[in-house]
KEKE-3310 file (N, C-alpha, C; in steps of 0.2 Angstrom, whole numbers, plus 5000, padded with zeros to 4 digits):
npx = (4821:4838:4853:4868:4886:4892:4883:4872:4855:4845:4830:4821:4810:4802:4796:4790:4792:4787:4797:4805:4812:4823:4831:4829:4836:4832:4838:4833:4833:4841:4832:4821:4812:4808:4795:4794:4787:4794:4801:4791:4784:4793:4796:4784:4782:4792:4790:4778:4784:4789:4800:4808:4807:4818:4817:4826:4828:4838:4848:4839:4829:4812:4804:4813:4820:4822:4829:4843:4856:4865:4866:4861:4872:4879:4891:4891:4894:4899:4889:4878:4883:4885:4872:4866:4873:4870:4856:4857:4862:4850:4843:4837:4848:4851:4848:4849:4855:4850:4854:4848:4849:4844:4848:4856:4856:4860:4873:4877:4875:4886:4897:4896:4898:4911:4917:4913:4920:4933:4933:4936:4928:4919:4915:4908:4893:4881:4879:4877:4873:4870:4869:4861:4862:4854:4852:4864:4872:4887:4896:4894:4895:4894:4881:4873:4875:4869:4856:4852:4851:4840:4824:4812:4816:4826:4818:4810:4819:4826:4816:4812:4824:4825:4814:4816:4828:4822:4814:4823:4829:4819:4817:4830:4833:4843:4855:4854:4850:4843:4839:4831:4826:4823:4831:4841:4845:4848:4852:4865:4870:4864:4870:4884:4882:4878:4889:4899:4895:4890:4898:4913:4921:4932:4927:4915:4921:4930:4920:4912:4921:4922:4912:4913:4914:4927:4935:4945:4940:4930:4936:4940:4929:4922:4912:4896:4887:4874:4874:4862:4858:4851:4851:4844:4843:4840:4848:4860:4875:4877:4889:4898:4896:4901:4915:4918:4928:4931:4926:4924:4915:4906:4892:4887:4873:4866:4852:4842:4831:4822:4824:4827:4829:4817:4811:4799:4787:4774:4756:4753:4764:4775:4792:4806:4818:4815:4814:4827:4832:4825:4830:4843:4841:4836)
npy = (5590:5594:5588:5594:5590:5597:5597:5605:5610:5612:5618:5611:5611:5600:5598:5586:5579:5566:5556:5568:5582:5587:5593:5608:5619:5631:5646:5658:5676:5687:5688:5683:5668:5651:5653:5665:5676:5677:5666:5656:5658:5656:5643:5637:5639:5632:5619:5617:5616:5604:5601:5595:5602:5609:5619:5629:5634:5646:5647:5652:5657:5658:5654:5645:5646:5639:5628:5628:5634:5644:5661:5667:5673:5681:5675:5662:5650:5636:5627:5630:5626:5613:5609:5611:5602:5590:5590:5589:5576:5569:5571:5565:5554:5553:5564:5582:5594:5611:5627:5641:5657:5672:5689:5689:5676:5674:5678:5668:5657:5660:5659:5645:5639:5643:5635:5622:5622:5619:5608:5590:5577:5569:5578:5588:5597:5586:5582:5595:5606:5619:5636:5650:5667:5679:5696:5697:5701:5708:5716:5716:5725:5738:5736:5736:5749:5756:5751:5756:5770:5770:5774:5766:5752:5752:5753:5741:5730:5732:5731:5718:5710:5713:5707:5694:5692:5694:5682:5673:5675:5673:5659:5655:5660:5659:5661:5673:5690:5704:5717:5733:5734:5745:5755:5755:5763:5761:5748:5745:5750:5740:5729:5731:5731:5717:5710:5714:5709:5696:5688:5680:5689:5704:5716:5725:5726:5716:5705:5707:5705:5692:5687:5696:5698:5698:5704:5694:5683:5678:5673:5660:5652:5638:5632:5633:5648:5660:5677:5689:5706:5723:5740:5749:5744:5746:5743:5736:5741:5744:5746:5736:5725:5727:5727:5713:5701:5694:5677:5662:5653:5661:5671:5688:5697:5713:5722:5737:5740:5733:5732:5726:5709:5708:5710:5709:5705:5706:5708:5696:5693:5687:5683:5690:5683:5670:5666:5667:5656:5645:5644:5640:5628:5619)
npz = (6061:6063:6068:6072:6071:6081:6091:6090:6087:6074:6066:6052:6038:6027:6011:6000:5984:5975:5965:5961:5953:5958:5973:5983:5993:6005:6013:6024:6028:6040:6056:6049:6044:6041:6038:6032:6020:6007:6007:6008:5997:5987:5989:5987:5973:5967:5971:5965:5953:5953:5962:5977:5993:6005:6019:6030:6046:6053:6069:6083:6076:6069:6080:6087:6098:6110:6107:6108:6119:6117:6109:6093:6081:6067:6064:6066:6057:6055:6060:6052:6039:6041:6044:6032:6024:6029:6026:6012:6011:6015:6004:5988:5981:5968:5961:5957:5969:5975:5980:5989:5996:6006:6008:6023:6023:6010:6011:6019:6010:6001:6009:6012:5999:5997:6007:6003:5991:5994:6002:6005:5997:6005:6014:6008:6000:5996:5979:5975:5963:5958:5964:5972:5977:5984:5986:5995:6010:6009:6015:6031:6042:6035:6030:6042:6046:6036:6038:6049:6045:6039:6043:6044:6042:6052:6064:6063:6062:6074:6084:6081:6084:6097:6103:6100:6108:6120:6121:6122:6134:6143:6141:6145:6159:6168:6161:6154:6155:6149:6152:6150:6134:6127:6128:6118:6104:6091:6078:6078:6090:6099:6094:6097:6111:6113:6108:6116:6129:6127:6119:6112:6105:6104:6099:6089:6076:6075:6076:6065:6055:6053:6045:6034:6016:6007:5992:5987:5993:5984:5973:5976:5976:5968:5963:5954:5954:5955:5959:5964:5965:5968:5962:5969:5982:5999:6009:6006:5999:5982:5976:5981:5974:5961:5964:5965:5960:5943:5939:5933:5938:5944:5943:5942:5944:5942:5945:5940:5948:5962:5975:5992:5992:5985:5971:5964:5952:5948:5951:5957:5965:5960:5958:5951:5951:5951:5937:5933:5941:5936:5923:5926:5933:5924)
capx = (4826:4844:4857:4875:4892:4893:4878:4868:4849:4842:4824:4820:4804:4802:4790:4794:4789:4788:4801:4806:4817:4829:4830:4830:4837:4831:4840:4830:4838:4841:4825:4816:4811:4805:4788:4794:4784:4798:4803:4785:4782:4798:4795:4778:4783:4797:4786:4773:4788:4792:4806:4807:4810:4820:4817:4830:4829:4845:4847:4835:4824:4806:4802:4817:4825:4822:4833:4850:4857:4869:4863:4863:4875:4881:4898:4890:4894:4900:4883:4874:4886:4884:4865:4865:4876:4865:4850:4859:4862:4843:4839:4837:4855:4852:4845:4853:4853:4851:4854:4847:4849:4842:4851:4861:4855:4863:4879:4879:4876:4892:4902:4895:4901:4918:4920:4912:4925:4939:4932:4936:4921:4914:4912:4905:4886:4880:4875:4876:4873:4870:4867:4859:4863:4849:4853:4868:4876:4894:4900:4888:4896:4891:4874:4871:4875:4863:4849:4851:4850:4833:4820:4807:4820:4829:4813:4808:4824:4828:4810:4812:4829:4824:4808:4820:4832:4817:4812:4829:4830:4813:4819:4836:4834:4849:4860:4853:4846:4845:4837:4827:4829:4821:4837:4845:4842:4850:4854:4873:4871:4862:4875:4890:4881:4878:4896:4903:4893:4888:4902:4920:4924:4934:4924:4911:4925:4932:4914:4909:4926:4921:4908:4914:4916:4932:4936:4949:4936:4926:4941:4941:4923:4923:4905:4892:4882:4872:4872:4858:4856:4848:4855:4840:4843:4841:4853:4866:4878:4878:4896:4902:4896:4906:4921:4919:4933:4929:4927:4920:4909:4902:4888:4884:4868:4864:4846:4842:4826:4821:4824:4830:4826:4810:4811:4792:4786:4767:4751:4753:4770:4780:4799:4811:4824:4812:4816:4834:4833:4823:4835:4849:4839:4834)
capy = (5592:5593:5589:5594:5587:5602:5597:5611:5608:5617:5615:5612:5608:5596:5597:5581:5577:5559:5557:5575:5584:5588:5596:5615:5620:5638:5649:5665:5682:5689:5689:5679:5661:5646:5655:5672:5676:5676:5659:5652:5659:5652:5635:5635:5640:5626:5613:5616:5614:5597:5600:5594:5608:5610:5626:5628:5639:5647:5647:5657:5660:5654:5651:5639:5648:5634:5622:5629:5639:5650:5666:5667:5678:5680:5671:5654:5647:5629:5624:5631:5622:5606:5607:5611:5596:5585:5590:5586:5569:5566:5571:5559:5553:5552:5570:5587:5599:5618:5631:5648:5661:5678:5693:5686:5669:5674:5678:5661:5653:5661:5655:5638:5638:5644:5630:5617:5621:5617:5602:5584:5575:5567:5584:5593:5597:5581:5583:5602:5608:5627:5640:5657:5672:5685:5702:5696:5706:5707:5719:5717:5732:5743:5735:5738:5756:5757:5749:5762:5776:5769:5774:5760:5746:5752:5751:5735:5725:5733:5728:5711:5707:5714:5702:5688:5691:5693:5675:5669:5677:5670:5652:5653:5665:5658:5663:5680:5696:5710:5723:5737:5734:5751:5760:5754:5767:5759:5741:5745:5751:5734:5724:5732:5728:5710:5708:5716:5706:5689:5684:5680:5694:5709:5722:5723:5726:5709:5701:5708:5703:5684:5686:5700:5694:5703:5702:5688:5677:5676:5669:5653:5648:5633:5629:5638:5652:5667:5683:5695:5712:5729:5746:5753:5740:5751:5740:5733:5745:5741:5746:5730:5720:5729:5725:5706:5699:5689:5670:5658:5650:5666:5676:5693:5701:5719:5725:5744:5740:5726:5733:5721:5703:5709:5709:5707:5707:5707:5708:5689:5693:5683:5686:5690:5678:5663:5665:5665:5650:5640:5644:5637:5622:5615)
capz = (6066:6061:6074:6070:6075:6087:6096:6089:6084:6069:6063:6045:6035:6020:6006:5996:5978:5973:5959:5960:5948:5962:5979:5984:6001:6006:6019:6025:6031:6048:6059:6045:6046:6035:6036:6029:6014:6001:6007:6007:5990:5983:5990:5983:5966:5964:5973:5959:5947:5953:5966:5984:5996:6012:6022:6036:6051:6057:6076:6086:6071:6068:6087:6089:6103:6115:6105:6109:6124:6114:6105:6086:6078:6060:6063:6067:6051:6055:6062:6046:6034:6043:6043:6024:6021:6032:6022:6006:6012:6015:5997:5983:5979:5961:5958:5959:5975:5973:5987:5989:6002:6005:6013:6027:6021:6004:6014:6022:6004:5998:6013:6011:5993:5998:6011:5999:5986:5997:6006:6002:5994:6010:6018:6003:6000:5991:5973:5974:5956:5957:5970:5971:5983:5983:5990:6000:6014:6007:6021:6036:6046:6032:6030:6048:6046:6031:6041:6054:6041:6036:6049:6045:6043:6059:6069:6062:6065:6081:6088:6080:6088:6104:6104:6100:6114:6126:6121:6124:6141:6146:6141:6149:6164:6172:6157:6151:6157:6145:6154:6146:6127:6123:6128:6112:6099:6084:6078:6079:6097:6102:6092:6101:6118:6113:6107:6122:6135:6126:6114:6113:6101:6107:6098:6083:6071:6075:6075:6058:6050:6053:6039:6028:6011:6003:5985:5986:5995:5979:5968:5979:5975:5963:5961:5951:5958:5953:5964:5962:5969:5965:5963:5974:5988:6004:6015:6003:5994:5976:5974:5983:5969:5956:5966:5965:5954:5938:5941:5928:5942:5948:5939:5946:5941:5946:5942:5943:5953:5965:5983:5996:5992:5982:5963:5963:5945:5946:5957:5961:5969:5957:5959:5945:5952:5949:5930:5933:5944:5932:5918:5929:5936:5919)
cpx = (4833:4849:4865:4880:4894:4888:4873:4862:4846:4835:4823:4813:4805:4796:4792:4789:4791:4792:4802:4812:4824:4827:4833:4830:4837:4834:4837:4836:4837:4834:4819:4815:4809:4798:4788:4791:4788:4801:4797:4784:4787:4797:4789:4778:4787:4794:4782:4777:4791:4798:4804:4810:4812:4820:4821:4830:4836:4843:4844:4830:4818:4804:4806:4822:4826:4827:4841:4851:4861:4865:4865:4867:4878:4887:4897:4889:4895:4893:4878:4877:4884:4877:4863:4867:4872:4859:4851:4859:4855:4840:4840:4844:4856:4850:4849:4851:4855:4851:4853:4846:4847:4845:4857:4861:4860:4871:4882:4880:4883:4898:4902:4898:4909:4921:4919:4917:4931:4939:4933:4928:4916:4912:4909:4897:4885:4876:4874:4878:4874:4867:4865:4859:4859:4850:4858:4871:4884:4898:4894:4889:4892:4883:4870:4870:4869:4856:4847:4849:4842:4828:4815:4811:4823:4824:4811:4813:4826:4822:4811:4818:4828:4818:4812:4824:4828:4815:4817:4830:4825:4814:4825:4837:4841:4856:4860:4848:4848:4843:4832:4829:4827:4826:4841:4841:4844:4852:4861:4874:4869:4868:4882:4889:4881:4885:4900:4901:4892:4892:4910:4924:4926:4930:4919:4915:4927:4926:4912:4914:4925:4916:4907:4917:4921:4933:4940:4945:4932:4930:4941:4934:4924:4917:4900:4887:4880:4871:4868:4857:4853:4851:4851:4839:4845:4846:4859:4869:4879:4885:4900:4902:4900:4913:4923:4923:4929:4931:4922:4914:4904:4898:4885:4879:4865:4858:4846:4836:4825:4821:4828:4827:4818:4810:4804:4790:4778:4763:4751:4760:4775:4787:4803:4816:4821:4814:4823:4836:4831:4827:4841:4848:4837:4839)
cpy = (5590:5594:5588:5591:5591:5602:5603:5608:5613:5614:5616:5609:5605:5596:5593:5580:5570:5560:5564:5576:5586:5591:5603:5616:5628:5640:5656:5670:5683:5691:5687:5672:5657:5648:5662:5671:5675:5669:5654:5652:5656:5645:5633:5634:5634:5620:5612:5614:5607:5596:5599:5600:5607:5617:5625:5635:5640:5647:5653:5661:5655:5650:5644:5641:5643:5628:5622:5634:5645:5654:5666:5673:5676:5676:5664:5651:5639:5625:5624:5627:5615:5604:5606:5604:5590:5584:5587:5579:5565:5567:5565:5559:5553:5559:5576:5591:5606:5621:5638:5651:5668:5683:5690:5679:5669:5675:5671:5656:5654:5658:5648:5636:5638:5638:5623:5616:5619:5610:5595:5581:5573:5572:5589:5592:5592:5583:5590:5604:5615:5630:5647:5661:5678:5691:5701:5701:5704:5710:5721:5723:5737:5742:5737:5745:5759:5756:5754:5768:5776:5769:5768:5754:5746:5750:5744:5730:5726:5730:5720:5707:5708:5708:5695:5687:5691:5685:5671:5670:5673:5662:5650:5659:5665:5660:5671:5684:5702:5716:5727:5738:5741:5756:5760:5758:5765:5751:5740:5745:5744:5729:5725:5730:5721:5707:5709:5711:5698:5686:5684:5685:5701:5716:5720:5723:5719:5704:5701:5705:5696:5683:5691:5697:5699:5700:5696:5682:5674:5672:5662:5649:5644:5629:5634:5641:5658:5672:5688:5700:5718:5735:5750:5749:5745:5749:5738:5738:5742:5741:5740:5725:5721:5727:5717:5704:5694:5682:5667:5654:5654:5671:5681:5697:5707:5722:5732:5744:5733:5727:5727:5714:5703:5706:5706:5710:5709:5707:5701:5688:5688:5686:5685:5684:5671:5661:5663:5658:5645:5639:5639:5630:5617:5612)
cpz = (6063:6067:6071:6074:6081:6092:6096:6085:6080:6067:6056:6043:6028:6017:6001:5990:5976:5966:5957:5955:5952:5969:5980:5991:6001:6013:6019:6027:6038:6050:6054:6048:6040:6034:6033:6022:6008:6001:6006:5999:5985:5983:5986:5976:5963:5966:5967:5953:5947:5957:5973:5987:6003:6014:6029:6040:6054:6064:6078:6081:6070:6075:6088:6094:6109:6113:6107:6114:6121:6110:6098:6085:6071:6059:6064:6060:6051:6056:6055:6040:6035:6042:6036:6022:6023:6028:6015:6006:6013:6009:5993:5980:5972:5957:5961:5966:5973:5980:5985:5995:6001:6010:6017:6025:6014:6006:6016:6015:6001:6002:6013:6005:5993:6002:6007:5994:5988:6001:6002:6001:6000:6014:6014:6003:5994:5985:5971:5966:5955:5963:5968:5977:5981:5988:5996:6004:6013:6013:6026:6041:6042:6031:6036:6048:6042:6034:6045:6051:6039:6041:6050:6046:6050:6064:6069:6064:6072:6086:6087:6084:6095:6107:6104:6106:6120:6127:6124:6132:6145:6147:6145:6154:6168:6168:6155:6155:6154:6147:6150:6139:6124:6124:6122:6106:6091:6084:6080:6086:6100:6100:6096:6108:6118:6112:6113:6128:6133:6120:6116:6109:6105:6106:6091:6077:6070:6073:6068:6053:6049:6047:6034:6022:6006:5996:5984:5988:5989:5974:5970:5978:5968:5961:5959:5955:5955:5959:5961:5967:5965:5967:5968:5981:5994:6009:6012:5998:5988:5974:5976:5978:5963:5958:5966:5959:5949:5940:5937:5932:5945:5943:5943:5942:5945:5942:5945:5948:5956:5973:5986:5996:5989:5975:5961:5956:5944:5952:5960:5965:5966:5957:5953:5945:5951:5942:5930:5936:5939:5926:5920:5931:5931:5915)
residu = (MET:VAL:LYS:THR:ASP:GLY:ASN:VAL:SER:LEU:LEU:SER:SER:LEU:ASN:GLU:VAL:GLU:ASP:SER:LYS:GLY:THR:LEU:ILE:LEU:LEU:HIS:GLY:TRP:GLU:GLY:SER:ILE:HIS:SER:SER:TYR:ILE:VAL:ARG:THR:ALA:ASN:HIS:PHE:PHE:GLN:LYS:GLY:PHE:SER:ILE:PHE:ARG:LEU:ASN:LEU:ARG:ASP:HIS:GLY:ASP:THR:HIS:HIS:LEU:ASN:GLU:GLY:ILE:PHE:ASN:GLY:SER:LEU:PHE:GLU:GLU:THR:TYR:GLU:ALA:VAL:ARG:ILE:LEU:SER:LEU:LYS:ALA:ASN:LYS:THR:LYS:PRO:VAL:TYR:LEU:ILE:GLY:PHE:SER:LEU:GLY:GLY:ASN:PHE:VAL:LEU:ARG:ILE:LEU:HIS:ARG:HIS:SER:SER:GLU:LYS:LYS:SER:LYS:GLN:ILE:GLN:ASN:LEU:LYS:TYR:SER:PHE:SER:ILE:SER:PRO:ALA:ILE:ASP:PRO:TYR:GLU:ALA:THR:LEU:LYS:MET:ASP:GLU:HIS:PRO:ILE:LEU:LYS:LYS:TYR:PHE:LEU:ARG:ALA:TRP:ALA:ARG:SER:LEU:LYS:LYS:LYS:ALA:THR:LEU:PHE:PRO:PHE:LEU:TYR:GLU:PHE:GLY:ASN:MET:ASN:ARG:HIS:LYS:SER:VAL:MET:ASP:LEU:THR:GLU:LYS:MET:ILE:SER:ASP:HIS:SER:GLU:PHE:ALA:ASN:VAL:ALA:GLU:TYR:PHE:SER:THR:TYR:THR:LEU:LYS:PRO:ASP:PHE:PHE:SER:LYS:ILE:LYS:THR:PRO:VAL:THR:VAL:LEU:THR:SER:ALA:ASP:ASP:PRO:VAL:ILE:PRO:VAL:SER:HIS:PHE:TYR:GLU:ILE:PRO:ARG:ASN:PRO:TYR:LEU:GLU:VAL:VAL:VAL:GLU:SER:ARG:GLY:GLY:HIS:CYS:GLY:PHE:ILE:GLU:ASP:GLY:LYS:ARG:SER:ALA:TYR:TYR:TRP:LYS:ILE:MET:GLU:ARG:LYS:MET:ASN)
# end
């Protein structure tokens, strides 16, 4: 359990290697968890390579809805940064720390690096050597629209989010009553309702602006990171990645195939980004 300065509780899992090569902190995507297949496979792969692994659940993910009264949304950056910083302090102080995030988790990684780059040393991620952002949501508004254009993804995420909100209402009936969730026909429709009724934001445009990564954002990152995306990603427009300005700390890799957080290479479900990570972590 990680308790932040803002009195937020987030759940993490540690797989520790004695005399490890370093520590890897993993952040899942929206409606994923520390038990998502891509998280577990990546954790297992690098555990076998001699790295200790922290997997962190974002708020209201992985059956942690009971830990906090407030509802998760993508703007909740402070608690995520603080949790990652605390985990880095728990790692071996003589070994490097690596950070990887997927989709929304990839967006969080980039925001964490942005903050880390401008913080005084005592507030930085301890021993952070290199980071990886896989299929990050650069413009969450456009990503939500793309999600709604894809019938399978729209159905999956709409059901997953509705299920999550029902859990929250069951745990905190004195705070939440969401009514018939089936009336929402798109992720954007449900987002608009949640922002209107359960946030401090005036509208979805204001909400999405809190974690939209504009070109000038990337110029302020001063710690090494590889950003990986695919031209055939059904959710994240590849054009966003061609607009990222040059930065000596930032490597942008655009593959022709790989889907969204996939990049599967073989029948064993090995991921292409493991090779990229291994080159940077050695």
